[in-house]
N, C-alpha and C positions, 0 to 999 in steps of 0.2 A: 255757671253756665254762659259758653262763651257767644260771643254776637252771633256768629253765622246760626248755631242753634236756635239764637232766640228768636231769630231771623225765621227759620222753618215752622217754629209752633205758631208763631203770627200767622205765616201761610197756612197753615193748617187750620187755625181759628177761621179763617174765611173760608173753608170749603165747605158744604154741604156733607153731614156725615155720614151719607150712604156715599160719598165718594171717597171720604176719609178711610174708610175700608179699605180699598183698593192700593192707597198710600202706604197702610201698614203693612198691605202682601209684597211691595215691594220692596218696604224698608227689611223687611226681614230676610229676602231672598236676598239682596243688598249684604245683609248680615253674613248670612251662611256661604256667599263667595268672597267677604273677606275674611271670613278664617278659613278658607280652603287655599286662599293664594300664596300661603307659605308653603305650600305642597308642591305648587304648579313650578315646573325648572323655567328659566327665566334667560332666555334667548340674549346672552353678552355680547353677540356679533351686532354693530352698528353697522347703519345701513342706509347710507347719505342717495342711494337712489334703488326704485325698482328695475330699473335695468339691470340685467346681469345678476339678479339675484337667485336665479336657480342655476347658475353656470358650473356650478359643483358639479349637478345632478346629470349631465349634458352629457351626452353619447359623443366623445370625439371623432366618433368614423360619421359621423351627420350632422358635425355642424357646419360645415361647406355648403351645407342644403339648406340653412336656416331661410337666406333672403327669398327663396321662392317657394318656402314652405307654404305660406297662407296666400298666397294665390294658386297653388297646387290644389290645395283644401277647399279654398271656394269652388273651383274647378269642379272637382268630383261630387262635391253637396249640389251645385245647381245643374250637373248634367252636360256643363261645356268643355268639350274636348278641344 
């Protein structure tokens, strides 16, 4: 058994039995999640910043309005024209 698993078991031994049941359910969920991860497509595109992350979906006709869009949306939301 690896050192990390030994540490996990030691932590489990310190918990009350009713709390260990919760941990077991979490571990079961994680196990099923890990078994499904091979089916989930992985995005190979590396993004260094969140800025511009949706650029490929932008409507080119509206890009020039981006700087004013937030202010206009707030005016509409709060009724200040």
